[in-house]
N, C-alpha and C positions, 0 to 999 in steps of 0.2 A: 517253300513257296504252300501257299495251300492248295488244296487238292478240291474244297467245295466253293464251287461255283458264287455264293454270295456272302462266304466268307472274303474270299480277294474283293468283290463288288462289295463289302462294304468298309474292305482296308481305301479300294479306290475314291471311293465318295468321300474317304475321312481325307482325303489330301484335296477333293476338289472345295471340300468347301472351306481350308487355308487357302488355295491358290484362287482358282477360280473368281472374276471381279463381279459375276450378275449370273445369279441363276446356276449354281450347281448339279441342279437337279434337272432341267428341263434338257429333252427328249424328243427328238423323229419320234412322230406316230402314226407308222404307214396300215391303212386300212384297204376293204375292197369293194369294191360294189356286189351283186350273184354275179355278172357276167362280168369277171376280175379286171376291171381297171381300177387301177389302182389309186391313192390318193394318202395326201403325206400332210404331215403340220407338226409344228412345234407345241406338245403340249410339257405340265411340270411335273414327273414324278414321284407321290405324294406318299407311296409305301416301298416297301424293298426286301425284301426276303424268299427264306422260302416255297413262301407262298405265289411268287411272283414279286411282278410290278405292277403298282397302281397308279391310276389315276382318274380323275371325278373331271363330270362332265353330266352336258345336256344330252338327255339320252332321246332326245328329237332332232337333235343336230346333223348332222350331213356325217358326224365319225357315228351316232350312236345307232343311224339308222343302216349305218352301213355292218356295223358288227351284229346290230340281229339279224341283219341277210346273212353274212360271211363270222362269223367267227374265230376270224383267224386275223393275226396281227405282227407285225414286228416292229420292233422299235433300233431305233442307236442317239446313242447321248456320247459329244465331242469333248473331252475336254482338251484342249487347246494347249491352255498354259502347262499340262499335265504330258503332251505330248499322246494320249492316249484316248480310249473308245471301247465300247462294250457295243457289240450286238446281239439284238434273240430275238428269235423267233419261236410263236406258241397259237395259246387258245388266251380265246380270251373271256373271261367270265365274270359276270355281274358280280359286287362285294354285298357280304350280305348287308339289308338294311343298315341296322348298329352300326354300320363299321360307315356307312356314306350321313348317319345323324351325324355320327360324332366329326367327322375332319367339318362337313355343312359345318355345327355349330364351332368349328375352330375359327372359319373365313369374318374378317371382319365387316359389321354391318351392313356396310354400301355393296361389299363384295356378295351378301345374301340377298341382299333386292333387286341384283342387278338381276339372279341366278333367276328372278323370279321375272320382270321387266325384258326380258330375251328370251326373244323364239330364235334362240343361236340357227345361225347357216340361214335363212331364213332371209331374201327380199324387204329392204327398209325406205319405205319413198322418203324419209327427213331423217336428219340426227335429232328435230324438237321433236318429233314422233316417239322418239326412245325418250328423249328428252320425259316426257308427257307421263310416259308411260310408270319411269325409274317415280319421280312427285307422287303420281296413284298408289303406287305400288310400299312407296313411302307413307304415305300418308296410311295409307290399311291399316299397318302396320307399327301406326306409332304407340309409343309409350309398350310398348310389349315386344315379344318376344317374337323373330323371325325364321317359321319352323322351315324346314329343307322341300323342298315342293315334291311332287308325285314323281315329273319331270328329269328329275333332276338324282342323280344316285355315281358312282364307281365300279371300275370296270381293273383287273388285273391282267397283269398277259402272264400267264402260266411257258415257261420256255421248257421247251425241248431241244434247244439248242443254244446255246452263250458262248461267242466269242468274244477273247481281252487282247485288242491291239495294241502294242506298244509302237512306237516310232522307230526305225534303225540307222543309222549313219549310209548315207547312197542309198535309203528304199528297200536297205537287208531286217523289214518290218520283224519282230514278236510276235508274231501269231497262236493262240490258245483255241483249242476248242472246245467247250464241253458239252457232247451228246445227253441228255437223259438216257438213263439204262434203267431199265425193273424203277427202284425204291431211290435209285443209287445215281450217279454221273460218272459216262467214262471219256478221258479226256484224252487231247491229243494236242499235233501240234498242225499247223494248215503252213506252206510254203506262202512267204511274200506275196 
């Protein structure tokens, strides 16, 4: 078995891409307000590797503001079809502008337009208001590229702990914990 948590994660992700019906990269991301009030939502993990687990968002959203005030978070990825789960905790760091530009350019045109039109997490008086904003942005960029808005970027959770959980018969689960130790990782087991 791999002793590098990201090598193990890559193995599990490859299995999940084959077996999960929808969104094998969906993860629950937990952040907290400056006073410690937790907040959790599902986001799509768009990058992973030794540098961490990456996702992209509106910086002015609830999660963006929470990360700016308290740059620590946790994530959980559960693959029911595999009976496996990964949890990680660590610091949240904003990605480089070039990485955000690269990912934004890979999104569909309508998704890019939506990023400009949406005041994510803020109150909306009616769906029609949002549709009108989408049409205004569509007109603004008609015939041209839709660049990344200044309020849109990405983050990576740089883990100091990663737990791999595998379902076991009679709830005798297998849990491996990787803890960052200097430039490497130490590994141990946890009781189920």
